[in-house]
C-alpha positions in Angstrom: -10.4 95.2 -31.7 -9.3 95.1 -35.4 -7.7 91.9 -36.7 -4.0 92.0 -37.4 -2.7 91.2 -40.9 0.8 90.4 -42.2 2.1 93.8 -43.3 5.0 92.7 -45.5 5.0 92.7 -49.3 5.1 88.9 -49.8 5.4 85.4 -48.3 7.6 82.8 -49.9 7.0 79.1 -49.3 10.2 77.1 -49.5 10.2 73.3 -49.8 13.6 72.5 -51.4 17.2 72.9 -50.3 18.3 75.0 -53.3 15.7 77.7 -52.6 16.5 77.5 -48.9 20.1 78.3 -49.6 19.2 81.4 -51.6 16.7 82.6 -48.9 19.2 82.0 -46.1 21.9 84.0 -48.0 19.4 86.9 -48.1 18.4 86.5 -44.5 22.0 86.3 -43.3 22.5 89.9 -44.5 19.8 91.2 -42.1 20.5 92.6 -38.6 17.2 91.1 -37.1 14.5 88.8 -38.3 11.3 87.5 -36.8 11.3 83.8 -35.9 8.7 81.1 -35.2 8.0 77.4 -35.9 4.9 75.3 -36.4 4.4 71.7 -35.6 1.5 69.4 -36.6 -0.7 69.2 -33.5 -1.2 65.9 -31.7 -4.7 64.9 -30.5 -3.7 61.5 -28.9 -1.7 60.9 -25.8 1.9 59.9 -26.7 1.5 61.0 -30.4 4.1 63.6 -31.2 5.3 65.3 -34.4 8.5 67.1 -35.4 8.7 70.8 -36.4 7.1 71.1 -39.9 7.7 74.8 -40.6 10.2 77.5 -39.7 9.1 81.1 -40.3 11.7 83.8 -40.7 10.6 87.3 -41.6 12.0 90.7 -42.4 9.6 93.7 -42.3 8.9 93.1 -46.1 9.2 89.4 -46.7 8.4 86.2 -44.8 10.0 82.9 -45.7 8.3 79.7 -44.7 10.8 76.8 -44.7 8.9 73.5 -44.9 11.2 71.3 -42.8 8.7 68.5 -43.1 9.7 68.3 -46.8 13.4 69.3 -46.9 14.6 68.9 -43.4 16.5 71.4 -41.1 19.2 72.1 -43.7 22.7 73.0 -42.8 22.4 76.6 -44.1 19.3 77.1 -41.8 21.2 75.6 -38.9 24.1 78.0 -39.5 21.7 81.0 -39.7 20.2 80.0 -36.3 23.7 79.8 -34.9 24.8 83.1 -36.4 25.1 85.7 -33.5 25.2 88.6 -36.0 21.6 88.1 -37.1 19.1 88.5 -34.2 16.3 86.0 -34.2 13.3 87.6 -32.5 10.7 85.2 -31.3 8.4 84.3 -28.4 8.8 81.0 -26.5 12.0 80.4 -28.4 13.2 77.8 -25.9 10.3 75.5 -27.1 11.1 76.3 -30.8 14.8 75.4 -30.4 14.0 72.3 -28.5 11.9 71.1 -31.4 14.5 72.1 -34.0 17.2 70.2 -32.0 15.1 67.1 -32.6 15.7 67.6 -36.3 19.4 68.4 -36.2 21.8 69.6 -33.5 21.7 73.4 -33.2 23.3 75.9 -30.8 21.3 79.1 -31.3 22.9 82.4 -30.9 21.7 86.0 -31.3 18.2 85.1 -29.9 15.9 87.8 -28.6 13.2 86.3 -26.4 10.2 88.6 -26.5 8.7 87.3 -23.3 11.8 88.7 -21.5 12.3 91.8 -23.7 8.8 93.2 -23.3 9.0 93.3 -19.5 11.3 96.4 -19.6 8.4 98.2 -21.2 5.9 97.3 -18.4 4.2 94.5 -20.4 3.5 91.5 -18.2 1.5 89.4 -20.7 3.4 86.6 -22.3 1.4 85.5 -25.4 2.1 87.0 -28.8 -1.6 87.9 -29.1 -1.7 89.9 -25.9 1.6 91.6 -26.5 0.6 92.6 -30.0 -2.8 93.9 -28.7 -1.2 96.0 -26.0 1.2 97.7 -28.4 -0.8 97.9 -31.6 -4.4 97.6 -30.5 -5.0 94.7 -33.0 -6.0 91.1 -32.5 -4.0 88.2 -33.8 -6.3 85.3 -34.7 -5.0 81.8 -33.7 -7.6 79.9 -35.8 -5.0 78.1 -37.9 -2.7 77.0 -35.1 -4.1 73.5 -34.8 -4.1 72.7 -38.5 -1.9 70.1 -40.3 1.4 71.8 -41.0 2.6 68.6 -42.7 0.0 68.8 -45.4 1.2 68.5 -49.0 0.2 72.1 -49.7 -0.3 74.9 -47.1 -3.7 76.6 -47.3 -3.9 80.4 -47.8 -5.0 80.6 -44.2 -2.0 78.7 -42.9 0.4 80.9 -45.0 -1.2 84.1 -43.7 -1.2 82.9 -40.1 2.4 81.6 -40.2 3.7 84.8 -41.9 1.9 87.0 -39.4 3.4 85.2 -36.3 7.1 85.7 -37.4 6.5 89.2 -38.8 4.7 90.3 -35.6 7.7 89.3 -33.5 10.0 91.5 -35.5 7.6 94.4 -35.6 7.1 94.3 -31.9 10.8 94.3 -31.3 11.5 97.1 -33.7 8.6 99.2 -32.3 9.9 98.9 -28.8 13.6 99.3 -29.6 12.9 102.5 -31.5 11.0 104.0 -28.5 7.7 104.1 -30.3 5.6 102.6 -27.5 4.4 104.7 -24.6 2.9 102.3 -21.9 0.9 105.1 -20.4 -1.1 105.6 -23.6 -2.0 101.9 -24.1 -5.6 101.2 -23.2 -4.7 97.6 -22.4 -3.4 95.9 -19.2 0.2 96.4 -18.4 2.3 95.3 -15.4 2.1 98.7 -13.6 -1.7 98.3 -13.4 -1.6 95.1 -11.4 
């Protein structure tokens, strides 16, 4: 299976509040955006970390907000609470639980892909499997357990983080527009169980 790649034009890494305000102003004009978060992994029992990165993507651009450096700013909180901008993600309950540890947030306009894909006969719940069923490409998770609080993100981390948020939006748009025919997918779907 071919490896999936971020299909937008560019990724913008944001680590200060002024740039975050500009990016949020742009994202607030969208009808739907892909959404994900990343947290530094813990390898010892009882050792936990806070959300280090929020990824928000249009079809063309992905914005990586480094909350580990600038915090969960008020404009970002307002965007998450804006019901007019759909935030499309997978396992969003976990993401918002983590964000609430940074600052109180009452998310609105959230599309949970794990629920949304069921109406298309897709029973798998991971982003990798859903993307493979729809597009026949593999999303690599090789960067998932890296240090998201590092001073600089590596090109691999940037690529991985961009793809995850972008893929959520692409899946949603593809399904919403009626471009997926479950009967033509060579991969496992609910109806085959």
